[in-house]
N, CA, C and O atoms as a Tinker XYZ file with bonds, in Angstrom:
   448  protein
     1  N    148.931000  146.689000   60.427000    73     2
     2  CA   149.182000  145.609000   59.499000    64     1     3
     3  C    149.378000  146.186000   58.111000    63     2     4     5
     4  O    148.514000  146.903000   57.607000    81     3
     5  N    150.482000  145.886000   57.502000    73     3     6
     6  CA   150.792000  146.362000   56.168000    64     5     7
     7  C    150.497000  145.256000   55.175000    63     6     8     9
     8  O    150.992000  144.136000   55.300000    81     7
     9  N    149.675000  145.594000   54.180000    73     7    10
    10  CA   149.387000  144.629000   53.122000    64     9    11
    11  C    150.446000  144.785000   52.048000    63    10    12    13
    12  O    150.833000  145.903000   51.707000    81    11
    13  N    150.912000  143.674000   51.518000    73    11    14
    14  CA   151.922000  143.752000   50.480000    64    13    15
    15  C    151.467000  142.958000   49.263000    63    14    16    17
    16  O    150.797000  141.931000   49.366000    81    15
    17  N    151.851000  143.466000   48.137000    73    15    18
    18  CA   151.585000  142.821000   46.868000    64    17    19
    19  C    152.736000  141.871000   46.591000    63    18    20    21
    20  O    153.898000  142.272000   46.657000    81    19
    21  N    152.435000  140.639000   46.287000    73    19    22
    22  CA   153.497000  139.667000   46.014000    64    21    23
    23  C    153.631000  139.469000   44.517000    63    22    24    25
    24  O    152.660000  139.163000   43.825000    81    23
    25  N    154.819000  139.643000   44.040000    73    23    26
    26  CA   155.128000  139.424000   42.632000    64    25    27
    27  C    156.103000  138.264000   42.577000    63    26    28    29
    28  O    157.161000  138.303000   43.205000    81    27
    29  N    155.753000  137.246000   41.838000    73    27    30
    30  CA   156.627000  136.070000   41.750000    64    29    31
    31  C    157.289000  136.052000   40.392000    63    30    32    33
    32  O    156.635000  136.148000   39.353000    81    31
    33  N    158.583000  135.929000   40.426000    73    31    34
    34  CA   159.397000  135.875000   39.210000    64    33    35
    35  C    159.976000  134.460000   39.154000    63    34    36    37
    36  O    160.648000  134.040000   40.096000    81    35
    37  N    159.736000  133.733000   38.093000    73    35    38
    38  CA   160.219000  132.348000   38.029000    64    37    39
    39  C    161.082000  132.122000   36.803000    63    38    40    41
    40  O    160.971000  132.823000   35.797000    81    39
    41  N    161.962000  131.103000   36.919000    73    39    42
    42  CA   162.750000  130.659000   35.776000    64    41    43
    43  C    163.829000  131.611000   35.321000    63    42    44    45
    44  O    164.369000  131.438000   34.228000    81    43
    45  N    164.165000  132.605000   36.111000    73    43    46
    46  CA   165.182000  133.556000   35.679000    64    45    47
    47  C    166.556000  133.259000   36.270000    63    46    48    49
    48  O    167.562000  133.826000   35.843000    81    47
    49  N    166.588000  132.383000   37.236000    73    47    50
    50  CA   167.865000  132.065000   37.869000    64    49    51
    51  C    168.377000  130.727000   37.349000    63    50    52    53
    52  O    167.609000  129.819000   37.029000    81    51
    53  N    169.699000  130.641000   37.276000    73    51    54
    54  CA   170.307000  129.407000   36.765000    64    53    55
    55  C    170.044000  128.202000   37.657000    63    54    56    57
    56  O    170.088000  127.065000   37.186000    81    55
    57  N    169.768000  128.436000   38.949000    73    55    58
    58  CA   169.516000  127.315000   39.846000    64    57    59
    59  C    168.038000  126.921000   39.865000    63    58    60    61
    60  O    167.678000  125.955000   40.538000    81    59
    61  N    167.169000  127.642000   39.141000    73    59    62
    62  CA   165.763000  127.279000   39.026000    64    61    63
    63  C    164.900000  127.700000   40.203000    63    62    64    65
    64  O    163.716000  127.362000   40.246000    81    63
    65  N    165.462000  128.426000   41.157000    73    63    66
    66  CA   164.682000  128.858000   42.320000    64    65    67
    67  C    163.795000  130.044000   41.962000    63    66    68    69
    68  O    164.111000  130.846000   41.083000    81    67
    69  N    162.660000  130.126000   42.684000    73    67    70
    70  CA   161.760000  131.260000   42.514000    64    69    71
    71  C    162.219000  132.402000   43.413000    63    70    72    73
    72  O    162.697000  132.184000   44.526000    81    71
    73  N    162.067000  133.601000   42.918000    73    71    74
    74  CA   162.381000  134.785000   43.706000    64    73    75
    75  C    161.071000  135.500000   44.002000    63    74    76    77
    76  O    160.264000  135.730000   43.101000    81    75
    77  N    160.863000  135.847000   45.257000    73    75    78
    78  CA   159.650000  136.571000   45.645000    64    77    79
    79  C    160.044000  138.004000   45.978000    63    78    80    81
    80  O    160.827000  138.261000   46.891000    81    79
    81  N    159.478000  138.923000   45.212000    73    79    82
    82  CA   159.701000  140.346000   45.451000    64    81    83
    83  C    158.426000  140.914000   46.056000    63    82    84    85
    84  O    157.328000  140.586000   45.605000    81    83
    85  N    158.554000  141.749000   47.056000    73    83    86
    86  CA   157.365000  142.370000   47.640000    64    85    87
    87  C    157.484000  143.884000   47.554000    63    86    88    89
    88  O    158.557000  144.459000   47.739000    81    87
    89  N    156.356000  144.507000   47.270000    73    87    90
    90  CA   156.248000  145.959000   47.218000    64    89    91
    91  C    155.072000  146.378000   48.085000    63    90    92    93
    92  O    154.042000  145.703000   48.095000    81    91
    93  N    155.208000  147.473000   48.809000    73    91    94
    94  CA   154.059000  147.934000   49.600000    64    93    95
    95  C    152.885000  148.256000   48.689000    63    94    96    97
    96  O    153.057000  148.804000   47.601000    81    95
    97  N    151.711000  147.912000   49.142000    73    95    98
    98  CA   150.495000  148.218000   48.403000    64    97    99
    99  C    150.249000  149.724000   48.466000    63    98   100   101
   100  O    150.431000  150.338000   49.517000    81    99
   101  N    149.845000  150.311000   47.372000    73    99   102
   102  CA   149.587000  151.756000   47.316000    64   101   103
   103  C    148.446000  152.110000   48.268000    63   102   104   105
   104  O    147.425000  151.424000   48.310000    81   103
   105  N    148.632000  153.188000   49.030000    73   103   106
   106  CA   147.585000  153.649000   49.940000    64   105   107
   107  C    146.656000  154.577000   49.180000    63   106   108   109
   108  O    147.099000  155.478000   48.467000    81   107
   109  N    145.370000  154.346000   49.344000    73   107   110
   110  CA   144.377000  155.186000   48.684000    64   109   111
   111  C    144.039000  156.365000   49.579000    63   110   112   113
   112  O    143.899000  156.216000   50.793000    81   111
   113  N    143.910000  157.527000   48.977000    73   111   114
   114  CA   143.580000  158.743000   49.705000    64   113   115
   115  C    142.089000  159.013000   49.547000    63   114   116   117
   116  O    141.546000  158.908000   48.447000    81   115
   117  N    141.434000  159.359000   50.644000    73   115   118
   118  CA   140.014000  159.697000   50.578000    64   117   119
   119  C    139.861000  160.988000   49.777000    63   118   120   121
   120  O    140.696000  161.886000   49.888000    81   119
   121  N    138.803000  161.090000   48.973000    73   119   122
   122  CA   138.624000  162.308000   48.183000    64   121   123
   123  C    138.264000  163.496000   49.067000    63   122   124   125
   124  O    137.677000  163.331000   50.137000    81   123
   125  N    138.616000  164.677000   48.617000    73   123   126
   126  CA   138.227000  165.897000   49.330000    64   125   127
   127  C    136.712000  166.030000   49.253000    63   126   128   129
   128  O    136.078000  165.598000   48.291000    81   127
   129  N    136.157000  166.631000   50.280000    73   127   130
   130  CA   134.707000  166.807000   50.331000    64   129   131
   131  C    134.380000  168.297000   50.194000    63   130   132   133
   132  O    135.167000  169.163000   50.576000    81   131
   133  N    133.194000  168.566000   49.637000    73   131   134
   134  CA   132.762000  169.929000   49.359000    64   133   135
   135  C    131.351000  170.163000   49.880000    63   134   136   137
   136  O    130.469000  169.315000   49.746000    81   135
   137  N    131.163000  171.341000   50.480000    73   135   138
   138  CA   129.851000  171.733000   50.990000    64   137   139
   139  C    129.098000  172.449000   49.877000    63   138   140   141
   140  O    129.663000  173.278000   49.163000    81   139
   141  N    127.818000  172.121000   49.738000    73   139   142
   142  CA   126.936000  172.855000   48.833000    64   141   143
   143  C    126.127000  173.793000   49.716000    63   142   144   145
   144  O    125.464000  173.360000   50.659000    81   143
   145  N    126.190000  175.076000   49.400000    73   143   146
   146  CA   125.605000  176.108000   50.260000    64   145   147
   147  C    124.588000  176.932000   49.477000    63   146   148   149
   148  O    124.880000  177.421000   48.385000    81   147
   149  N    123.391000  177.083000   50.043000    73   147   150
   150  CA   122.386000  177.981000   49.470000    64   149   151
   151  C    122.527000  179.341000   50.137000    63   150   152   153
   152  O    122.760000  179.434000   51.342000    81   151
   153  N    122.381000  180.400000   49.333000    73   151   154
   154  CA   122.514000  181.765000   49.827000    64   153   155
   155  C    121.173000  182.480000   49.808000    63   154   156   157
   156  O    120.354000  182.257000   48.917000    81   155
   157  N    120.957000  183.325000   50.779000    73   155   158
   158  CA   119.712000  184.078000   50.883000    64   157   159
   159  C    119.657000  185.197000   49.843000    63   158   160   161
   160  O    120.677000  185.783000   49.480000    81   159
   161  N    118.460000  185.472000   49.380000    73   159   162
   162  CA   118.203000  186.662000   48.567000    64   161   163
   163  C    116.811000  187.157000   48.936000    63   162   164   165
   164  O    116.066000  186.460000   49.626000    81   163
   165  N    116.463000  188.328000   48.493000    73   163   166
   166  CA   115.177000  188.914000   48.872000    64   165   167
   167  C    114.055000  188.623000   47.872000    63   166   168   169
   168  O    112.963000  189.182000   47.983000    81   167
   169  N    114.322000  187.753000   46.899000    73   167   170
   170  CA   113.343000  187.561000   45.824000    64   169   171
   171  C    112.844000  186.125000   45.662000    63   170   172   173
   172  O    111.696000  185.920000   45.265000    81   171
   173  N    113.665000  185.146000   45.954000    73   171   174
   174  CA   113.256000  183.748000   45.762000    64   173   175
   175  C    112.245000  183.368000   46.830000    63   174   176   177
   176  O    112.512000  183.535000   48.021000    81   175
   177  N    111.072000  182.851000   46.417000    73   175   178
   178  CA   110.055000  182.459000   47.396000    64   177   179
   179  C    110.544000  181.306000   48.291000    63   178   180   181
   180  O    111.280000  180.421000   47.853000    81   179
   181  N    110.116000  181.349000   49.535000    73   179   182
   182  CA   110.519000  180.323000   50.493000    64   181   183
   183  C    110.084000  178.930000   50.065000    63   182   184   185
   184  O    110.812000  177.957000   50.266000    81   183
   185  N    108.896000  178.834000   49.474000    73   183   186
   186  CA   108.425000  177.509000   49.055000    64   185   187
   187  C    109.276000  176.943000   47.921000    63   186   188   189
   188  O    109.397000  175.724000   47.797000    81   187
   189  N    109.864000  177.802000   47.094000    73   187   190
   190  CA   110.753000  177.306000   46.043000    64   189   191
   191  C    112.045000  176.772000   46.654000    63   190   192   193
   192  O    112.568000  175.758000   46.193000    81   191
   193  N    112.563000  177.433000   47.675000    73   191   194
   194  CA   113.772000  176.952000   48.359000    64   193   195
   195  C    113.495000  175.580000   48.981000    63   194   196   197
   196  O    114.334000  174.683000   48.900000    81   195
   197  N    112.348000  175.417000   49.588000    73   195   198
   198  CA   111.967000  174.117000   50.157000    64   197   199
   199  C    111.914000  173.070000   49.046000    63   198   200   201
   200  O    112.425000  171.963000   49.213000    81   199
   201  N    111.306000  173.411000   47.925000    73   199   202
   202  CA   111.237000  172.500000   46.774000    64   201   203
   203  C    112.629000  172.057000   46.326000    63   202   204   205
   204  O    112.859000  170.870000   46.093000    81   203
   205  N    113.550000  173.003000   46.207000    73   203   206
   206  CA   114.929000  172.707000   45.786000    64   205   207
   207  C    115.594000  171.751000   46.778000    63   206   208   209
   208  O    116.250000  170.791000   46.373000    81   207
   209  N    115.427000  172.011000   48.059000    73   207   210
   210  CA   116.050000  171.175000   49.091000    64   209   211
   211  C    115.493000  169.745000   49.074000    63   210   212   213
   212  O    116.232000  168.782000   49.275000    81   211
   213  N    114.210000  169.621000   48.837000    73   211   214
   214  CA   113.603000  168.283000   48.760000    64   213   215
   215  C    114.033000  167.563000   47.490000    63   214   216   217
   216  O    114.355000  166.375000   47.522000    81   215
   217  N    114.038000  168.281000   46.375000    73   215   218
   218  CA   114.315000  167.652000   45.079000    64   217   219
   219  C    115.789000  167.297000   44.885000    63   218   220   221
   220  O    116.104000  166.173000   44.492000    81   219
   221  N    116.684000  168.229000   45.153000    73   219   222
   222  CA   118.091000  168.016000   44.825000    64   221   223
   223  C    118.939000  167.504000   45.982000    63   222   224   225
   224  O    120.033000  166.979000   45.771000    81   223
   225  N    118.433000  167.658000   47.214000    73   223   226
   226  CA   119.224000  167.240000   48.366000    64   225   227
   227  C    118.531000  166.167000   49.195000    63   226   228   229
   228  O    119.001000  165.803000   50.274000    81   227
   229  N    117.407000  165.661000   48.682000    73   227   230
   230  CA   116.671000  164.565000   49.321000    64   229   231
   231  C    116.331000  164.847000   50.779000    63   230   232   233
   232  O    116.402000  163.953000   51.622000    81   231
   233  N    115.968000  166.067000   51.069000    73   231   234
   234  CA   115.583000  166.443000   52.432000    64   233   235
   235  C    114.103000  166.155000   52.633000    63   234   236   237
   236  O    113.298000  166.292000   51.712000    81   235
   237  N    113.758000  165.755000   53.847000    73   235   238
   238  CA   112.339000  165.589000   54.180000    64   237   239
   239  C    111.719000  166.988000   54.218000    63   238   240   241
   240  O    112.436000  167.989000   54.229000    81   239
   241  N    110.413000  167.050000   54.237000    73   239   242
   242  CA   109.725000  168.338000   54.277000    64   241   243
   243  C    110.160000  169.137000   55.507000    63   242   244   245
   244  O    110.423000  170.335000   55.409000    81   243
   245  N    110.234000  168.482000   56.647000    73   243   246
   246  CA   110.621000  169.163000   57.885000    64   245   247
   247  C    112.073000  169.662000   57.823000    63   246   248   249
   248  O    112.362000  170.785000   58.235000    81   247
   249  N    112.987000  168.823000   57.308000    73   247   250
   250  CA   114.390000  169.238000   57.169000    64   249   251
   251  C    114.513000  170.414000   56.205000    63   250   252   253
   252  O    115.257000  171.362000   56.456000    81   251
   253  N    113.773000  170.339000   55.099000    73   251   254
   254  CA   113.833000  171.393000   54.085000    64   253   255
   255  C    113.335000  172.723000   54.643000    63   254   256   257
   256  O    113.918000  173.773000   54.374000    81   255
   257  N    112.270000  172.676000   55.410000    73   255   258
   258  CA   111.737000  173.909000   56.007000    64   257   259
   259  C    112.757000  174.505000   56.980000    63   258   260   261
   260  O    112.971000  175.717000   56.986000    81   259
   261  N    113.386000  173.663000   57.798000    73   259   262
   262  CA   114.381000  174.164000   58.752000    64   261   263
   263  C    115.579000  174.788000   58.028000    63   262   264   265
   264  O    116.056000  175.855000   58.415000    81   263
   265  N    116.061000  174.117000   56.980000    73   263   266
   266  CA   117.188000  174.666000   56.212000    64   265   267
   267  C    116.799000  175.965000   55.505000    63   266   268   269
   268  O    117.588000  176.908000   55.447000    81   267
   269  N    115.588000  176.006000   54.972000    73   267   270
   270  CA   115.115000  177.239000   54.323000    64   269   271
   271  C    115.100000  178.379000   55.322000    63   270   272   273
   272  O    115.490000  179.497000   54.986000    81   271
   273  N    114.651000  178.118000   56.558000    73   271   274
   274  CA   114.644000  179.155000   57.590000    64   273   275
   275  C    116.066000  179.576000   57.963000    63   274   276   277
   276  O    116.318000  180.750000   58.235000    81   275
   277  N    116.988000  178.622000   57.976000    73   275   278
   278  CA   118.394000  178.963000   58.224000    64   277   279
   279  C    118.928000  179.881000   57.124000    63   278   280   281
   280  O    119.608000  180.866000   57.409000    81   279
   281  N    118.619000  179.556000   55.876000    73   279   282
   282  CA   119.039000  180.407000   54.757000    64   281   283
   283  C    118.454000  181.804000   54.934000    63   282   284   285
   284  O    119.155000  182.805000   54.789000    81   283
   285  N    117.164000  181.859000   55.250000    73   283   286
   286  CA   116.473000  183.144000   55.393000    64   285   287
   287  C    117.016000  183.962000   56.567000    63   286   288   289
   288  O    117.247000  185.163000   56.429000    81   287
   289  N    117.219000  183.325000   57.708000    73   287   290
   290  CA   117.609000  184.043000   58.926000    64   289   291
   291  C    119.116000  184.250000   59.084000    63   290   292   293
   292  O    119.555000  185.255000   59.644000    81   291
   293  N    119.894000  183.307000   58.596000    73   291   294
   294  CA   121.352000  183.382000   58.792000    64   293   295
   295  C    122.108000  183.807000   57.532000    63   294   296   297
   296  O    123.300000  184.112000   57.590000    81   295
   297  N    121.421000  183.824000   56.412000    73   295   298
   298  CA   122.054000  184.256000   55.165000    64   297   299
   299  C    122.535000  183.117000   54.279000    63   298   300   301
   300  O    122.742000  183.303000   53.080000    81   299
   301  N    122.713000  181.935000   54.871000    73   299   302
   302  CA   123.130000  180.773000   54.084000    64   301   303
   303  C    122.945000  179.517000   54.925000    63   302   304   305
   304  O    122.758000  179.580000   56.140000    81   303
   305  N    123.001000  178.380000   54.247000    73   303   306
   306  CA   122.925000  177.094000   54.944000    64   305   307
   307  C    123.589000  176.025000   54.089000    63   306   308   309
   308  O    123.496000  176.048000   52.862000    81   307
   309  N    124.252000  175.101000   54.741000    73   307   310
   310  CA   124.868000  173.962000   54.060000    64   309   311
   311  C    123.777000  172.940000   53.798000    63   310   312   313
   312  O    123.091000  172.493000   54.718000    81   311
   313  N    123.624000  172.574000   52.527000    73   311   314
   314  CA   122.582000  171.624000   52.126000    64   313   315
   315  C    123.084000  170.195000   52.120000    63   314   316   317
   316  O    122.296000  169.259000   52.253000    81   315
   317  N    124.385000  170.018000   51.966000    73   315   318
   318  CA   124.963000  168.685000   51.932000    64   317   319
   319  C    126.457000  168.773000   51.697000    63   318   320   321
   320  O    126.978000  169.812000   51.292000    81   319
   321  N    127.144000  167.656000   51.960000    73   319   322
   322  CA   128.592000  167.567000   51.776000    64   321   323
   323  C    128.865000  166.360000   50.891000    63   322   324   325
   324  O    128.442000  165.246000   51.199000    81   323
   325  N    129.573000  166.586000   49.790000    73   323   326
   326  CA   129.754000  165.567000   48.762000    64   325   327
   327  C    131.165000  165.630000   48.182000    63   326   328   329
   328  O    131.924000  166.561000   48.452000    81   327
   329  N    131.497000  164.625000   47.384000    73   327   330
   330  CA   132.731000  164.704000   46.605000    64   329   331
   331  C    132.555000  165.835000   45.588000    63   330   332   333
   332  O    131.435000  166.276000   45.330000    81   331
   333  N    133.662000  166.296000   45.016000    73   331   334
   334  CA   133.598000  167.458000   44.127000    64   333   335
   335  C    132.615000  167.259000   42.970000    63   334   336   337
   336  O    131.810000  168.144000   42.681000    81   335
   337  N    132.679000  166.121000   42.319000    73   335   338
   338  CA   131.840000  165.891000   41.138000    64   337   339
   339  C    130.353000  165.945000   41.489000    63   338   340   341
   340  O    129.560000  166.522000   40.745000    81   339
   341  N    129.979000  165.355000   42.607000    73   339   342
   342  CA   128.566000  165.365000   43.012000    64   341   343
   343  C    128.158000  166.766000   43.448000    63   342   344   345
   344  O    127.077000  167.233000   43.091000    81   343
   345  N    129.015000  167.445000   44.219000    73   343   346
   346  CA   128.713000  168.813000   44.660000    64   345   347
   347  C    128.532000  169.735000   43.457000    63   346   348   349
   348  O    127.604000  170.544000   43.429000    81   347
   349  N    129.405000  169.620000   42.475000    73   347   350
   350  CA   129.315000  170.462000   41.283000    64   349   351
   351  C    128.044000  170.160000   40.495000    63   350   352   353
   352  O    127.399000  171.081000   39.993000    81   351
   353  N    127.681000  168.899000   40.380000    73   351   354
   354  CA   126.456000  168.527000   39.663000    64   353   355
   355  C    125.223000  169.102000   40.369000    63   354   356   357
   356  O    124.316000  169.613000   39.712000    81   355
   357  N    125.185000  169.021000   41.689000    73   355   358
   358  CA   124.051000  169.578000   42.436000    64   357   359
   359  C    124.019000  171.104000   42.312000    63   358   360   361
   360  O    122.950000  171.694000   42.159000    81   359
   361  N    125.172000  171.730000   42.376000    73   359   362
   362  CA   125.299000  173.182000   42.221000    64   361   363
   363  C    124.697000  173.627000   40.884000    63   362   364   365
   364  O    123.873000  174.540000   40.839000    81   363
   365  N    125.109000  172.985000   39.820000    73   363   366
   366  CA   124.621000  173.325000   38.478000    64   365   367
   367  C    123.120000  173.051000   38.366000    63   366   368   369
   368  O    122.388000  173.854000   37.788000    81   367
   369  N    122.658000  171.930000   38.911000    73   367   370
   370  CA   121.237000  171.582000   38.846000    64   369   371
   371  C    120.377000  172.625000   39.566000    63   370   372   373
   372  O    119.317000  173.008000   39.072000    81   371
   373  N    120.835000  173.080000   40.730000    73   371   374
   374  CA   120.083000  174.093000   41.482000    64   373   375
   375  C    120.027000  175.401000   40.694000    63   374   376   377
   376  O    118.962000  176.004000   40.565000    81   375
   377  N    121.164000  175.837000   40.172000    73   375   378
   378  CA   121.185000  177.098000   39.414000    64   377   379
   379  C    120.326000  177.008000   38.155000    63   378   380   381
   380  O    119.613000  177.956000   37.824000    81   379
   381  N    120.387000  175.881000   37.455000    73   379   382
   382  CA   119.564000  175.702000   36.252000    64   381   383
   383  C    118.075000  175.719000   36.596000    63   382   384   385
   384  O    117.278000  176.349000   35.901000    81   383
   385  N    117.707000  175.024000   37.672000    73   383   386
   386  CA   116.305000  174.970000   38.093000    64   385   387
   387  C    115.815000  176.362000   38.489000    63   386   388   389
   388  O    114.712000  176.763000   38.117000    81   387
   389  N    116.628000  177.094000   39.240000    73   387   390
   390  CA   116.241000  178.446000   39.657000    64   389   391
   391  C    116.051000  179.346000   38.436000    63   390   392   393
   392  O    115.092000  180.114000   38.363000    81   391
   393  N    116.966000  179.245000   37.491000    73   391   394
   394  CA   116.843000  180.053000   36.273000    64   393   395
   395  C    115.597000  179.671000   35.479000    63   394   396   397
   396  O    114.879000  180.543000   34.988000    81   395
   397  N    115.342000  178.376000   35.354000    73   395   398
   398  CA   114.149000  177.908000   34.631000    64   397   399
   399  C    112.860000  178.437000   35.247000    63   398   400   401
   400  O    111.875000  178.653000   34.541000    81   399
   401  N    112.865000  178.649000   36.575000    73   399   402
   402  CA   111.677000  179.130000   37.271000    64   401   403
   403  C    111.699000  180.653000   37.490000    63   402   404   405
   404  O    110.808000  181.213000   38.128000    81   403
   405  N    112.730000  181.305000   36.950000    73   403   406
   406  CA   112.801000  182.754000   37.038000    64   405   407
   407  C    113.186000  183.301000   38.405000    63   406   408   409
   408  O    112.810000  184.418000   38.762000    81   407
   409  N    113.946000  182.503000   39.179000    73   407   410
   410  CA   114.367000  182.948000   40.514000    64   409   411
   411  C    115.877000  183.170000   40.545000    63   410   412   413
   412  O    116.621000  182.458000   39.871000    81   411
   413  N    116.333000  184.148000   41.318000    73   411   414
   414  CA   117.769000  184.444000   41.390000    64   413   415
   415  C    118.511000  183.648000   42.475000    63   414   416   417
   416  O    119.583000  184.067000   42.911000    81   415
   417  N    117.974000  182.538000   42.904000    73   415   418
   418  CA   118.590000  181.739000   43.971000    64   417   419
   419  C    120.042000  181.433000   43.637000    63   418   420   421
   420  O    120.362000  180.996000   42.532000    81   419
   421  N    120.914000  181.671000   44.610000    73   419   422
   422  CA   122.332000  181.415000   44.427000    64   421   423
   423  C    122.762000  180.226000   45.273000    63   422   424   425
   424  O    122.252000  179.984000   46.367000    81   423
   425  N    123.711000  179.502000   44.725000    73   423   426
   426  CA   124.225000  178.295000   45.355000    64   425   427
   427  C    125.732000  178.287000   45.096000    63   426   428   429
   428  O    126.181000  178.624000   44.000000    81   427
   429  N    126.505000  177.902000   46.103000    73   427   430
   430  CA   127.945000  177.826000   45.924000    64   429   431
   431  C    128.455000  176.490000   46.451000    63   430   432   433
   432  O    127.746000  175.774000   47.157000    81   431
   433  N    129.698000  176.169000   46.096000    73   431   434
   434  CA   130.356000  175.016000   46.695000    64   433   435
   435  C    131.641000  175.516000   47.332000    63   434   436   437
   436  O    132.267000  176.466000   46.863000    81   435
   437  N    132.012000  174.849000   48.413000    73   435   438
   438  CA   133.180000  175.270000   49.188000    64   437   439
   439  C    133.854000  174.023000   49.750000    63   438   440   441
   440  O    133.191000  173.132000   50.281000    81   439
   441  N    135.171000  173.969000   49.628000    73   439   442
   442  CA   135.898000  172.820000   50.150000    64   441   443
   443  C    135.750000  172.762000   51.665000    63   442   444   445
   444  O    135.862000  173.778000   52.352000    81   443
   445  N    135.499000  171.564000   52.173000    73   443   446
   446  CA   135.316000  171.406000   53.606000    64   445   447
   447  C    136.652000  171.413000   54.335000    63   446   448
   448  O    136.688000  171.289000   55.559000    81   447
């Protein structure tokens, strides 16, 4: 089913009839999505990684622990998938928090 925008033009014809012009409605494109990824390092404490996952990614304690173990054992883990603006905001928030606490935790974003 195609939705159309109806534009009515009146009073422009000498016979007084209305003319109905139709144009296809613009199709909206879904925004690109981006993965926020935490990277393993040998210095950031595991409990701080859990804290970051709970605070910035709204993970439950159990989810945060599992993701932290994935980061530790696999080298990285996807913390969430968001639109670019949200992914970038979370990326910056994680890096700022890690720096404020003196940890070298790295976080990246990657187009899905």
